[in-house]
C-alpha positions, 0 to 999 in steps of 0.5 A: 581287912583294913580300908583307909582313906587319907588326905594330906596337906603339906605346906611350903615350910614342910609342916604336914597335916594328915586326916584319915578314916579307916574301916576295919574287919576282923574275924578271930581265929583264936580267943583274944583279949583286946587289952592283953590285961588278963580279962575275959576273951572274945570268942574264936570265930567272932567277927568285928567291924568298926570305923575310926578316924585320925588326925596327925600333925608333923612339923618340918623334920629338917629343923633341929627341933621337930615334933609329931602329934597324932590322935585317933578315935573310934571303934575297937572290937566291941568297944571304943578306943581313943589314942594319942601319940607324940614324938619330940625330936632334937637333932645335934648335927652331925652327932645324932638325935635325942627323942621322947616318944609316948603313946596313950590308949584309952580302951573302953569295952563292955562288961565282962571285958576289961577296959584299960588305959595303956601308956608307953613312954620313953627317951631314945638316943641315936649317936653317930660316931663316924659315917660307919659307926652308930649307936642307938638306945632307948628306954621304954616304960609300959604300964600294960605289962609293968615293964621297963625295957632297955635296948642298946644297939651298936651298928658297924657298916663295914660295906655298902648295905652290909652291917654288924649289929650288937644288941643288948636288951633288958626287961625289968620291973619299974618299981625296984628294977629287978631283972625279968630277962636280958639278952645279947644278940649278934647279927651280921648282914652282907650284901652279895652283889 
C-alpha cells in the first residue's frame, strides 16, 4: 500500500517544483532481497512500513534544452534509501531529441543484508523521419547486474492508433562487450473502429 501527499508549484515560465511525502506498507509473499545483489533475503510473511520524502524540479519542457532533477530519502524495508535521478534533454526540431538519463540509489540495510550503491546511466535518441516513421534507441549501463543494454526500436504508424514495431535488444558485459543475449521482436497493433 502506498499513500502519497504531493504539492506542486508551477511558475508562469512552466518550470515546476514538486515535493512529496510517501508512506509505504509491504507484506512479503515470498523471500526477497531488497538490493537484488544475491545477499540474505527478508523472510516471507514479514511486514515493513516506512516513510520517505522527495523533491523534484523540472525546467520548461517547451525549451530546446530542458532537465529534470529528483532526490528522495527515507526508509526502505528495514533500512534507508537515498536516490537521485537526473534527465537532460535536447530537442532538435522537427527531427527528434537526445537525452542523458541517470539514476543513483544508495541503499543501507542492517547486517546480514547487503547494502548497495546502484547506478543506471545512458543516452537515449529519438528520431522522427516523417509524421509516420520513428526511430528510438537507448544504451543503458546497470552496475547492479553488470550489464550494458542496447535497445533499438523502429515504429511505423500506418493508420491512426495502429503501429508496426520492430525492436532489437541486446545485453552484454560492459568490460569486454561479450553478448549475454539478444532478441528481435515484431509487434503489430491495430485499432478497430
